[in-house]
C-alpha positions, 0 to 999 in steps of 0.5 A: 499499500502506497503511504501518503507523503502527508496526513493531509488530503488537502496538501499538494505535491511540490510545484502545485499552487491553488488559485481562485477565479473571480466567480469563486471556482478553484483551479490548480496550476502546476509550475513545471508543466504550466498547466492548469486543471479544476480537480485537486491533484491529490483528492481528484475532487473539485472545490468552490469558494463560497460565502462571506470573507472571514471575520475582519477581512475586506475585499479592495481594488487597486487603481490598476483593477487588481483585487486584494484583501485586507485583514483588519484584525491582524493588519495584513494584506494579500493578493490571495483570497483568504476563503481558499483556506475554507473552499468546499468540495463539491458533494452529491450526497451527505455521505460525500461529506468529508469529516472536518471535525471530531470530538476534540473540536470546539465551537470556536474552531468550527467557526474559524475563518467565518463571518456571521455578521447580519445573522440573528440567532436565538439560544435557549438556555444561553446564559450557562453551561453549553448554551453559554458557550454556543452563544459565545462562539457565535457572538465572537463571529459577528452573529447577533445572539438573543439569549432566551433565559428564564432568569434575565439577570443571570442572562445579563451577567453572561452578556457582561462576561462575553463583553469583557472579551468582545466589547462590540458583540451583539448580544441581547437577553429576552425572558423565557420560562419553558415551564410556561406556554404563555411565557413561550408565546410572549417570548416569540412575540417580543422577539419577532417584534424586536428583530424581524428575522430568525436565521438560527434557532438553537433549542438548548435548554433542558432539565435532568434528574428532576422528581415527579413534578408538574408545571402550572400548565399541568405537564410533567416538568421534563416533558414540557421544558425539554420537548413541549415548549421548544416544539411550541416555540418552533411553530411560533417562529416558523413563519419568521424562519421561512422569511429568513430562509435559509434558516436552521433549527437545532434540537440538542438531544443526546444519545440517551434517546436510544433508550426511550420507551416510546412507540406508536402504540404507547405514544399518548399524552398520559405516557409523555406527561404522567399524571401525579398518580402514575408510575414515574421514572425520571431516567425514562422520562428524560430519554423519552424527551430526548427522543422527542427532540430527534423525532421533532427535528426530522418531522420538522425537516419533512414539513418545512424543509421545502420552505428553506428551513433545515432542521437538525438534532445533536448529541453534545457529549456524555456526562458534560459538566454543564450544570444539567445534573444540579438537581440531585447529588448522586448525579453531581457526584457521578458527573464530577468523577467522570469529568476528566474524561468528558468534553469541555463545554466549548467542545460540547457546543461544537455540534450545535455550532456545526449545524447552525453555521456549517457550509457543508451541511447547507444542503442537508437537513433532517440529520442527527449529528454526533461529534460534528459528524452526521450519523444514524439515530435510533430506528424509533427516531426515524419512524415517520409514523411515530414523528407524525403522531408526536406532532399531533399529540403535542399540538393537541396538548398545547391547544388544550391549555391555550385553546385557539388563541395558542397560535395567534401571533402577528407574525404570519400563520403557523404551519401547523 
């Protein structure tokens, strides 16, 4: 077997140079033979430069008409298009995507060279843990980010922390209590009026390890916070997402969805949200909500994909020290013991950031992502009949509390 001269598929043999045409097509020049070709000399694949310049870069033209690029951050100039470093390979299917990142990649690394200026993102639970690092990664690269937080004061404190390093980061805090459907509706209304667009919606907030308890709306807490309120928020913002297309919705699920107990025959309100008199397992309930996240992401893709809204579900990592285990000392102890062997918070947010902004995924929705790599979810998660049934039952539960006024927002009609 031939051993490659380098461990990088993109590295070329001596004598080759990568260049770019004015309309973004990459070609390769061989100096010795003075020939050019469109295919990469090592991978034999074509590439194209697309999208915005990296953050802080500007394209300028000399008096003689020659194009050059200015890096305002590092105070450098070059005649080479900096986007060449991030040129995208042509792909025919999701399986053609080359793995660029892995479990050690951080959210900031995923966005290296990207400029998200002009995009508006919502991150639920963005004031702490994985959500905070998600917000920080996006804001560092020019994105306007709205933290949807139950505690506004903690949200403002999180904004202040980021501003110490990025004083001009575009950050906002709006109140959102996922244990209240009215709060979800109020948030969607306030956000829509204030921002008028939504390019990225990251449904990050969640709870775990709670005893059997119910919200003021009458639903089991983990079910409403982890699934039902996020589902409701998606429907309320769907017209805004379609208006902002291409847009992306990211559900933060986890591998625990593979241990859920839901199926087509058992999926009903009493199973999703057990009453105070019903048997209850906190672990099973959590796994079921995580399956709901994946089912909802795939069903959203089926319903809204043709409107330019791509939906994804992600696994952030195992036993990450994100504060998720704060509700019971046993889980806190377990998470602290395994912390040296798990991801950091910046690594844990990478898959969410990857789905939110990766050009590689722009053409593909309805994907489950682990370690920044598309992979197969459970068979239950891919069951379209189960996904449809969850959608219908969830709608019925919301309308059972709020009635017909549930979707009366002045931002267009919801695609129920």
